[in-house]
TORDRENDO-462230 format. One line per 10 residues: their letters; for each residue x, y, z of N, C-alpha, C. Coordinates in pm, whole numbers. Each point is the difference from the previous one (the first is absolute). Example, Ala and Ser with C-alpha at 12.3 -4.5 7.8 and 13.67 -1.06 7.14 Angstrom:
2
as) 1319,-569,780,-89,119,0,90,120,0; -35,105,-72,82,119,6,-77,109,73;
***
This chain:
271
mlsglldkma) 1545,5770,-650,-123,80,8,-27,64,-135; -127,-6,-42,-43,65,-124,-108,102,35; -8,106,-78,-105,99,20,-43,54,-135; -124,47,-7,-48,57,-125,-150,8,-4; -50,38,-116,-142,20,-23,-67,-135,-28; -91,-37,86,-65,-130,-10,-96,-4,-118; 1,-111,-72,-94,-24,-108,-54,-141,17; -95,-39,-82,-55,-135,12,111,-101,-27; -9,-116,65,103,-101,-15,7,-53,-143; 121,-22,-46,21,-62,-130,-7,-152,17;
tsyespveyq) -53,-68,-99,-18,-144,11,52,-72,-124; 34,-125,22,41,-87,-109,-73,-132,17; -63,-47,-107,-82,-121,8,91,-123,5; 26,-45,121,74,-122,26,-85,-86,93; 54,-110,46,-72,-84,95,88,-20,123; -19,80,106,-103,102,15,38,131,-69; -93,97,3,24,132,-58,122,65,67; 84,64,-79,115,75,52,-41,146,17; 25,55,118,-36,138,31,123,87,21; -12,127,-41,102,100,27,-66,125,57;
lvlgderlpl) 57,54,106,-46,128,54,63,111,-82; -82,90,-51,49,108,-87,13,128,81; 122,53,6,30,124,71,71,93,-97; -76,81,-72,61,84,-102,64,-86,-107; 130,17,-21,74,-79,-99,53,-130,57; -16,-20,131,51,-120,65,-107,-107,10; 45,-125,-9,-90,-114,16,61,-100,97; -81,-38,98,46,-93,102,-77,-131,-13; 69,-111,-37,-67,-130,-5,-53,-37,138; -128,-36,8,-63,-25,129,-9,-147,39;
npylgkkltl) -5,-89,-97,-15,-142,33,107,-51,96; 127,45,-12,102,-48,94,-25,42,144; -89,98,23,-26,47,136,-112,-77,69; -60,-98,-68,-104,-81,64,57,-68,124; -72,14,111,45,-59,125,102,84,74; 32,118,-56,99,88,63,-64,133,38; 68,74,87,-52,128,44,19,105,-109; -103,79,-22,3,108,-98,-57,125,66; 70,113,-17,-45,125,62,-20,106,-107; -119,60,-2,-34,108,-92,-24,126,82;
kfsgkilcgh) 75,108,-30,-12,124,75,-48,113,-92; -112,59,36,-56,111,-77,66,131,42; 50,75,-97,72,124,27,-92,116,38; -130,-17,-27,-95,109,22,-27,82,-124; 70,-34,-109,-14,74,-125,-74,-84,-104; -96,64,-69,-74,-65,-108,14,87,-125; 40,-62,-111,19,72,-125,-96,-54,-106; -53,88,-82,-86,-41,-110,82,-79,-102; -52,-115,-41,71,-84,-95,4,57,-141; -79,105,-25,-1,60,-135,79,130,-4;
cgketkksyg) -38,97,84,66,131,-6,116,13,97; 9,-92,97,111,3,94,-16,96,116; -109,73,5,-20,96,108,-38,-71,129; 38,61,113,-35,-58,128,-149,21,26; -63,-100,58,-143,5,28,-27,-57,138; -102,51,66,-32,-49,134,-68,-137,-6; -62,-30,-114,-72,-126,-15,20,-53,-141; 13,-131,-9,14,-66,-129,-136,-48,-48; -32,29,-125,-129,-41,-58,22,-104,-110; -95,-91,-12,10,-101,-105,125,-83,16;
dgycfpctqk) 77,-10,-104,125,-78,3,121,89,23; -17,106,79,114,82,37,5,137,-64; -115,69,-5,-6,132,-63,-42,106,101; 39,125,-28,-53,111,77,-140,31,-52; -77,77,75,-138,26,-41,-10,73,-134; 81,106,-24,-10,68,-131,21,-94,-119; 93,-96,16,24,-93,-111,-118,-94,-22; -71,-34,108,-118,-86,-18,-109,69,-80; 4,134,-4,-103,75,-69,33,26,-147; 126,-25,-38,38,30,-138,54,-118,-79;
laqcdicimk) 40,-108,67,57,-115,-70,-109,-96,-48; 15,-49,-121,-96,-96,-53,0,-128,82; 116,-40,51,11,-123,77,-68,8,136; -47,119,37,-72,18,125,-148,29,-22; -45,-3,-124,-140,31,-31,-90,-115,43; -129,27,12,-97,-98,45,-8,-120,-94; 32,20,-127,-10,-108,-98,108,-107,20; 102,28,80,99,-103,31,-63,-103,93; -82,45,94,-71,-91,88,-124,-59,-66; -61,79,-90,-120,-44,-70,21,20,-150;
pelchydkgt) 71,-93,-65,36,19,-141,-117,13,-94; -119,-45,44,-117,16,-87,-40,146,-13; 63,88,82,-27,143,-8,107,73,-83; 83,-73,-70,104,60,-84,-61,105,-95; 65,116,-6,-52,108,-84,102,46,-104; 93,-91,-32,104,34,-98,-62,39,-135; -96,-78,-46,-61,25,-131,-81,129,-4; -31,54,117,-73,127,7,94,120,-9; 131,-30,1,98,108,-9,25,72,131; -40,-62,112,14,67,130,100,-70,91;
crepewglsh) 82,-88,-54,104,-66,81,96,105,55; 37,-12,127,90,97,62,135,6,-70; 49,-115,-43,129,-8,-70,-17,-96,-118; -40,51,-116,-27,-86,-115,116,-93,-38; 123,48,8,113,-86,-37,14,-116,97; -19,29,129,6,-107,101,-113,-99,-23; -119,51,-26,-114,-87,-26,22,-88,-121; 62,57,-101,27,-77,-122,95,-116,27; 102,24,83,102,-102,25,-38,-99,110; -95,36,86,-34,-86,113,-141,-58,-8;
cmiphfvyla) -91,69,-63,-140,-45,-1,-47,-49,-137; 48,63,-104,-44,-37,-135,91,-109,-57; 24,-101,82,86,-113,-35,-68,-128,47; 47,-116,-47,-64,-126,41,-2,-21,151; -113,-47,50,-20,-36,140,-57,-141,8; 10,-56,121,-61,-130,25,-104,12,111; -109,-71,-17,-95,-23,109,32,-139,53; 15,-13,131,46,-127,56,-84,-43,119; 13,-126,34,-51,-54,125,119,-36,87; -10,26,129,109,-31,91,-56,-52,132;
nssglkvgit) 86,-68,73,-33,-50,133,97,65,98; -46,107,63,85,71,97,-54,-28,141; -114,62,32,-71,-33,125,-125,-80,-35; 0,-58,-116,-115,-66,-60,-7,42,-145; -102,-43,-69,-12,30,-142,-28,148,-23; 71,62,-95,-22,139,-36,24,19,-149; -56,107,-52,26,40,-138,80,129,3; 88,17,-97,80,122,-5,48,27,-141; 69,113,-18,55,37,-130,144,44,19; 78,-11,-105,138,48,5,52,20,-141;
rhtqiptrwi) 102,86,-13,65,17,-130,72,-129,-39; 18,-18,-128,63,-123,-48,144,-12,49; 61,112,37,140,-2,47,10,-33,148; -113,-9,71,2,-17,146,-36,-140,48; 6,-96,-89,-21,-140,39,135,-68,12; 32,-64,115,-89,-27,115,18,101,115; 68,114,-25,28,96,107,-126,42,75; -106,30,-75,-125,44,62,-54,-107,95; 7,-125,-43,-51,-109,83,82,-15,128; 131,14,-13,88,-9,117,-31,114,97;
dqgaiqampv) -16,122,-52,-28,116,86,-129,-17,79; -93,-77,-54,-127,-24,68,3,-122,92; 113,-70,1,11,-117,85,-77,-121,-50; -24,-7,-131,-74,-113,-56,87,-125,0; -60,-115,35,73,-127,-8,-29,-71,-133; -104,46,-69,-33,-50,-134,-58,114,-81; 22,-4,-130,-59,102,-87,-3,-51,-143; -92,57,-78,-16,-45,-138,-68,109,-81; 57,40,-115,-68,98,-84,-123,-62,-65; -104,81,-17,-124,-49,-61,-27,71,-133;
fevktryhsg) 25,131,-5,-18,76,-123,124,86,-26; 36,13,-124,97,100,-43,-77,107,-75; 20,127,36,-77,108,-60,93,108,-55; -58,90,-79,82,101,-67,40,115,92; -88,37,93,26,117,84,-42,-25,145; 46,87,90,-39,-8,140,-151,20,15; -54,89,-79,-144,27,4,-79,-127,-28; 39,-73,-103,-70,-125,-34,10,-101,113; 118,-7,63,17,-95,111,-91,37,116; -17,131,22,-87,45,108,-146,-37,-24;
liekilsehv) -42,5,-126,-138,-36,-32,-27,-147,28; 97,-85,-36,-17,-143,26,8,-28,149; 96,63,68,13,-21,144,-129,38,73; -61,107,-43,-124,44,66,-109,-105,-14; -8,-63,-116,-99,-106,-19,29,-119,91; 125,-44,1,36,-118,79,-7,27,150; 23,126,40,-2,33,143,-141,-5,59; -101,-14,-86,-136,-21,49,-16,-141,56; 96,-87,-34,-11,-140,40,116,-48,86; 110,73,0,117,-37,79,67,128,48;
sdktnwrnml) 64,-5,116,60,120,59,113,55,-87; 15,134,3,114,63,-66,95,60,104; -13,-46,124,84,49,110,73,-115,66; 115,32,62,74,-95,82,-16,37,146; -39,-96,82,-2,20,145,142,-21,50; 72,110,23,143,-11,28,29,-76,130; -88,10,97,22,-73,125,-8,-152,-24; -100,-43,-73,-12,-142,-30,114,-48,-89; 41,85,-94,113,-35,-86,126,-27,81; 21,80,104,122,-12,81,-4,-115,100;
kgnnekidlk) -118,-57,22,-10,-116,88,44,-128,-71; 1,7,-134,55,-110,-78,-78,-129,8; -129,7,32,-77,-124,15,-102,-22,-111; 13,75,-111,-95,-22,-110,38,-125,-79; -102,-78,-32,20,-125,-73,15,26,-150; 61,-96,-68,11,9,-144,-139,-5,-63; -14,69,-113,-127,8,-72,21,-51,-143; -99,-68,-53,2,-41,-141,-41,122,-83; 98,81,-39,-30,126,-69,-67,-23,-135; 36,-107,-68,-61,-25,-131,-149,-31,15;
serdhlmnia) -35,-75,103,-142,-29,25,-74,127,39; 64,83,80,-63,126,41,-19,91,-121; 99,2,-88,-13,80,-124,-117,-49,-84; -10,-131,-17,-108,-57,-82,-136,32,62; -7,-5,133,-125,33,69,-37,146,-23; 99,88,9,-24,142,-22,-49,26,-142; 61,-68,-95,-39,20,-140,-142,-51,-24; -41,-101,75,-137,-51,-14,-102,102,49; 33,68,110,-98,92,58,13,143,-52; 118,33,-56,22,138,-48,26,4,-150;
geqiemlede) -4,-115,-65,34,-6,-141,-86,87,-88; -128,7,31,-90,81,-83,35,148,9; 34,47,120,42,140,16,130,28,-74; 91,-97,5,128,15,-70,-23,8,-151; -89,-85,-51,-31,1,-144,-62,133,-41; -86,54,83,-62,130,-30,105,110,-2; 97,-9,91,107,99,3,87,-10,-125; 25,-123,-45,81,-19,-120,-73,58,-122; -131,-18,-6,-78,57,-110,10,153,1; 3,56,121,7,146,13,137,55,-38;
lglgafnyle) 105,-70,43,137,47,-24,51,-39,-138; -52,-108,-54,46,-47,-129,96,-117,13; 2,-85,-99,87,-117,1,146,44,11; 78,-73,78,141,32,15,32,88,119; -105,50,69,25,85,117,61,-82,113; -38,-128,6,61,-88,99,-4,-145,-45; 88,-79,57,9,-141,-33,-15,-85,126; -83,-102,-9,-18,-94,109,113,-102,-3; 73,-13,111,118,-86,5,-37,-137,55; -64,-77,-82,-54,-130,41,110,-98,42;
naevteieyp) 120,14,-57,109,-95,27,104,54,99; -32,107,69,95,59,95,28,-98,114; 124,4,48,41,-87,109,1,76,133; -9,-75,107,2,57,135,144,17,47; 31,116,53,132,25,60,-9,-22,151; 89,-82,53,7,-26,144,112,85,58; -25,63,115,97,90,61,26,-40,145; 127,-14,34,41,-34,137,74,118,60; -25,27,127,58,116,67,100,-42,108; 99,85,25,100,-32,103,-55,30,140;
vleyptkvss) -67,-95,58,-62,17,132,40,-117,90; 58,33,115,34,-102,98,-122,-36,85; -78,102,33,-118,-22,84,-101,112,-23; -124,-38,-26,-107,98,-19,-57,40,136; -43,125,14,-61,42,126,-142,-54,14; -37,-34,123,-137,-43,26,-91,122,20; 59,109,50,-71,127,14,83,107,-69; -60,69,-95,73,98,-80,-12,139,63; 112,55,42,5,133,59,83,91,-90; -60,109,-43,66,91,-94,89,100,72;
msfdkkavie) 119,24,-55,94,98,53,23,108,-105; 26,123,45,19,111,-91,102,97,56; 79,62,-89,95,103,43,-72,125,49; -127,14,-34,-75,116,47,-23,-7,152; 7,-122,54,-22,-18,143,125,-44,74; 96,-55,-75,119,-56,63,120,27,-90; 97,77,51,115,39,-82,96,-115,-25; 4,-96,90,91,-114,-15,-82,-129,0; 12,-75,-108,-66,-129,-10,108,-105,-13; 2,-92,95,106,-100,0,-51,-132,56;
gtlmgikgqy) 75,-103,-28,-34,-132,49,54,-106,-94; -33,-123,29,41,-111,-86,-90,-7,-122; 61,0,-117,-77,-6,-124,-47,-144,-22; -131,-20,10,-57,-134,-10,-47,-33,-141; -19,103,-83,-44,-28,-135,-27,126,-80; -22,-20,-129,-32,109,-92,-108,-52,-95; -108,76,-12,-107,-41,-91,-70,124,-50; -34,1,-128,-57,121,-59,102,111,13; -40,112,56,92,111,29,18,17,151; -17,-108,74,8,3,145,124,-72,53;
lifedgvini) 63,60,100,99,-69,82,-72,-53,123; 24,-126,30,-65,-65,114,101,-16,112; -23,69,112,84,-13,118,-73,-85,105; 69,-29,109,-60,-82,106,-124,65,60; 3,134,11,-110,68,70,-81,93,-89; 13,-13,-131,-80,84,-88,50,0,-143; -73,68,-86,36,7,-142,4,146,-43; 80,30,-102,4,135,-54,-13,-6,-152; -86,85,-53,-22,11,-144,104,97,-56; 99,-53,-69,109,83,-51,-50,96,-107;
rrhsgyviev) -85,-47,-90,-50,87,-106,-78,118,57; -71,-23,108,-76,106,66,92,112,49; 129,-30,21,95,99,52,97,51,-108; -40,-11,-124,82,56,-109,21,150,24; 124,45,-13,32,141,21,58,31,138; -7,-97,91,57,18,133,152,-23,-8; 74,88,63,145,-14,4,35,-81,125; 63,-115,-20,29,-89,113,145,-50,-3; 41,-54,114,127,-69,13,-29,-146,31; 86,-89,-49,-16,-143,23,125,-56,63;
e) -19,-74,109,111,-67,66,-28,-150,5;
***
């Protein structure tokens, strides 16, 4: 039996992806439990992943409410990077912003529940794609900052979704997509806007990755659900059953799925 503070699952890009359940300093390899019974027991305690204080509710990726109001990683610009205000001198934590936002990012296309556009730090490939349950992904632009990536994403999101339908993603029935053709199509219809943005930001603000390759991702799933039913520790203290698969940040059981990242900060036991 292991117990500890739950965090998002750690992943390793293999074929299929290798998953580990993170409980504080402990890590439990999950792939060997496919087809076996797994029991998760919620202790009733939730701790903030930043300050460590107990909280009645977890916000974002595992924070108490006060921390969501003061941490840069909880600001609105994390969800909408085109609203970055670092250059205005109003970043909540300038040092954090410097190390996490004012660094190279990628704008990418992925196939999770269908075609989508997204952004990620250069250090998070392919982790970001795995966390979203993408079966294919490909970088399209490399940019200097998160803000720049947000500006490009906003343009492309006028033509392709920037969201993942998690229920469809977990059904596992999305077909392969020719991402290079989709990229070329996007550039044909949005190229003029991109060129105008480059003129505004200046040469070198971003690079078009014309020769980027597609990454294919396989997940450890024995059987996908035909009907996706969500489970949560907020409604059920004990979640157990045969582990049928793992995709994105979800554990797939016979009678439902649970989003592990959504429960960051929950103190649980695993049997």
